[in-house]
C-alpha positions in Angstrom: 0.0 0.0 0.0 2.8 2.4 0.8 4.4 1.7 -2.5 1.3 2.5 -4.5 0.9 5.8 -2.6 4.5 6.7 -3.2 4.2 5.9 -6.9 1.1 8.0 -7.1 2.8 10.9 -5.5 5.8 10.6 -7.8 3.7 10.5 -10.9 1.8 13.6 -9.8 5.1 15.4 -9.1 6.3 14.5 -12.6 3.1 15.6 -14.2 3.2 19.0 -12.5 6.7 19.8 -13.7 5.4 19.8 -17.3 3.5 22.8 -18.6 0.1 22.2 -20.0 -0.1 21.9 -23.7 -2.3 25.0 -24.2 0.2 27.2 -22.4 3.2 25.5 -24.1 1.7 26.0 -27.6 1.6 29.7 -27.1 5.2 29.8 -26.1 6.3 27.6 -29.1 6.9 30.6 -31.5 9.3 32.3 -29.1 11.0 29.1 -28.1 11.6 28.1 -31.8 12.8 31.5 -32.9 15.1 31.9 -29.9 16.8 28.6 -30.7 17.1 29.3 -34.4 18.7 32.7 -33.6 21.6 30.7 -32.3 22.0 28.3 -35.3 20.0 26.3 -37.9 18.5 23.1 -36.5 16.4 20.2 -37.8 13.0 19.4 -36.3 14.0 16.6 -33.9 16.9 18.7 -32.6 14.6 21.7 -32.0 12.2 19.5 -30.0 15.1 17.9 -28.0 16.8 21.2 -27.2 13.5 22.9 -26.0 13.0 20.0 -23.6 16.6 20.0 -22.4 16.8 23.7 -21.8 13.5 23.9 -20.0 14.3 20.9 -17.8 11.5 19.0 -19.4 8.9 21.6 -18.6 8.2 22.3 -22.3 7.9 19.3 -24.6 6.8 19.4 -28.2 6.1 16.2 -30.2 7.2 16.2 -33.8 3.6 16.0 -34.8 2.9 19.4 -33.1 6.3 21.0 -33.9 6.2 20.6 -37.7 3.0 22.5 -38.2 4.4 25.3 -36.2 7.6 25.3 -38.3 5.6 25.3 -41.5 3.5 28.2 -40.2 6.7 30.2 -39.3 8.1 29.3 -42.8 4.9 30.6 -44.5 5.2 33.9 -42.6 8.8 34.2 -43.8 10.3 34.1 -40.3 12.2 30.8 -40.9 13.6 29.1 -44.0 14.0 25.4 -44.4 16.6 23.6 -46.5 17.2 19.9 -47.0 20.6 18.4 -46.2 21.8 14.9 -47.0 22.3 12.6 -44.0 24.5 9.7 -44.9 23.5 7.8 -41.8 19.8 7.8 -42.7 17.0 10.1 -43.9 17.8 13.5 -45.2 17.1 16.3 -42.7 15.3 19.6 -43.2 17.2 22.3 -41.3 15.4 25.5 -40.3 17.2 28.8 -39.9 16.0 32.3 -38.9 15.5 34.7 -41.7 16.1 38.5 -41.4 12.3 38.9 -41.0 12.3 36.3 -38.2 15.2 38.2 -36.4 13.1 41.4 -36.6 10.2 39.6 -34.9 12.3 38.0 -32.1 13.0 41.2 -30.1 9.4 42.5 -30.0 8.2 38.9 -29.2 10.6 38.7 -26.3 9.4 42.1 -25.1 5.7 41.0 -25.4 6.4 37.8 -23.3 8.3 39.9 -20.8 5.3 42.2 -20.3 3.0 39.2 -20.1 5.0 37.6 -17.4 5.3 40.9 -15.4 1.5 41.3 -15.7 1.0 37.7 -14.4 3.4 38.3 -11.6 1.6 41.5 -10.5 -1.7 39.6 -10.6 -0.7 36.3 -9.2 2.6 36.8 -7.4 4.5 34.4 -9.6 8.1 35.3 -8.5 7.4 34.3 -4.9 5.4 31.2 -5.8 
């Protein structure tokens, strides 16, 4: 009985470390653009780095990541190019365009204002 309770508590703890998908989806644009500002990456690498850098709090499956990348590409904020991969399937690398670079600063500012407003409302910093 004690084991089941402990396992239950551990699974709840793990679940609460991850951010709900609705919130995460809204942050995807900023997360992707910020990573691509550093260097071009392919889809799986983008997903993996987001999860690593956020300690697992943000996680995007490839099924949810690729539509976001296609949308950013349609808007002209990222550009994709195929590269041969001799170890397997070719990879599509995404890089930030000049238009995407222009969007990154205001996007960061907008999220900063959003977090300040939430902190004022809900006291996030001391939570």
